[in-house]
C-alpha positions in Angstrom: -0.1 0.0 0.0 1.3 3.5 -0.9 1.1 6.7 0.9 -0.7 9.5 -0.8 -1.7 13.0 0.3 -4.9 14.9 -0.3 -5.3 18.6 0.3 -8.5 20.4 0.7 -9.3 24.2 0.7 -11.9 24.8 3.5 -13.4 27.8 5.2 -11.3 28.8 8.2 -14.3 28.7 10.5 -14.9 25.0 9.9 -11.7 23.7 11.5 -13.1 22.1 14.7 -12.1 18.4 15.1 -15.7 17.4 14.6 -16.2 19.5 11.4 -12.9 18.2 10.0 -13.8 14.6 10.7 -17.2 14.9 9.2 -15.8 16.8 6.1 -13.1 14.1 5.5 -15.6 11.2 5.8 -17.7 12.8 3.1 -14.9 14.2 0.8 -11.9 11.8 0.9 -11.0 10.7 -2.6 -13.6 13.2 -3.9 -13.2 15.7 -6.8 -12.5 18.7 -4.5 -9.2 17.3 -3.3 -5.9 18.0 -4.7 -4.4 14.5 -4.9 -0.7 14.5 -4.6 -0.2 10.8 -5.1 3.4 9.8 -4.2 4.9 13.1 -5.3 4.0 14.7 -2.1 7.2 13.5 -0.3 9.5 14.9 -3.0 7.7 18.3 -2.7 7.8 18.1 1.1 11.5 17.6 1.0 12.3 20.2 -1.6 10.1 23.1 -0.5 12.1 24.0 2.6 15.2 24.4 0.5 13.8 27.5 -1.4 15.4 30.2 0.7 15.4 31.7 4.1 12.0 31.3 5.8 11.0 28.6 3.4 8.8 25.8 4.6 6.6 23.0 3.4 3.0 23.6 4.2 2.4 19.9 3.2 3.2 18.7 6.8 2.9 22.0 8.6 -0.2 23.3 10.4 -2.1 22.1 13.5 -3.0 18.5 13.9 -6.8 18.2 14.1 -9.3 15.4 14.2 -8.9 11.6 13.9 -6.0 9.6 12.7 -6.6 8.9 9.0 -3.8 6.2 8.6 -0.7 8.3 9.0 -1.8 10.6 11.7 -4.5 13.3 11.9 -5.2 15.9 9.3 -3.1 19.0 9.4 -4.8 22.5 9.2 -3.0 25.6 7.9 -4.9 28.8 8.6 -5.5 31.4 5.9 -2.5 33.5 6.9 -0.3 30.4 6.6 -1.9 29.7 3.2 -0.9 33.3 2.1 2.7 32.8 3.4 2.9 29.5 1.5 1.6 31.0 -1.7 4.1 33.7 -1.5 6.9 31.2 -1.3 5.4 29.1 -4.1 5.0 32.2 -6.4 8.7 33.1 -5.8 9.8 29.8 -7.4 8.5 29.1 -11.0 8.0 25.8 -12.3 11.2 26.2 -14.5 13.2 27.2 -11.4 11.8 24.3 -9.5 12.9 22.0 -12.3 16.4 23.4 -12.1 16.5 22.7 -8.4 15.2 19.1 -8.8 17.8 16.5 -8.0 17.3 12.8 -8.3 20.5 12.3 -6.3 19.3 14.5 -3.4 16.0 12.6 -3.2 17.7 9.2 -3.4 20.5 10.1 -0.8 17.9 11.3 1.7 15.7 8.2 1.3 12.6 10.2 0.2 9.5 8.1 -0.3 9.0 6.4 -2.7 12.4 4.6 -3.2 12.4 5.3 -7.0 14.8 8.3 -7.4 17.9 6.3 -8.1 16.4 5.1 -11.5 16.4 8.7 -12.7 13.4 8.3 -14.8 12.4 11.6 -16.5 8.7 10.6 -16.1 9.1 10.8 -12.4 10.6 14.3 -12.5 7.7 15.2 -14.9 5.1 14.1 -12.4 6.7 16.0 -9.6 6.9 19.2 -11.7 3.3 18.9 -12.8 2.3 18.3 -9.2 4.2 21.4 -8.1 2.3 23.5 -10.7 -1.0 22.0 -9.5 -0.1 22.8 -5.9 0.7 26.4 -6.8 -2.6 26.8 -8.7 -4.6 25.2 -5.8 -2.9 27.2 -3.1 -3.6 30.4 -5.0 -7.3 29.6 -5.3 -7.5 29.0 -1.6 -5.6 32.2 -0.8 -7.8 34.2 -3.1 -10.8 32.9 -1.2 -9.4 33.3 2.3 -9.5 29.6 2.9 -7.4 27.3 5.1 -5.7 24.2 3.7 -6.4 20.8 5.2 -3.9 18.0 4.4 -4.2 14.3 5.1 -1.8 11.4 4.4 -3.6 8.2 3.5 
């Protein structure tokens, strides 16, 4: 079984444990989720390396609600979403591609253990997922929403 991540944009006033649990029961694997598949771990590893103050919002935020397989969901408030968006907008997809390193991912044992094969398709999937994350985060920030992440 593989670990995947889903991200949801939610109203900030709906982040109680009960609301989050109900929301996830109804929406996991739904069309409103940004599904990061296995690429999430590469993004999570790379994002903090983008300069001073850089962080990965993928595993930041306050734990909230039930354990969904690899821990509870994590909620990043709307201010955190804006800060994360600013970071994402500072690094274009092309710049991200230049920073991408199969060797770094392999040497740091980043899930999944595929990076030593140096398959261009793997890099392509990570780059496309990065672009999707930028667009999803912008939409959430534009609507003043929080992000809710869950690893399944």
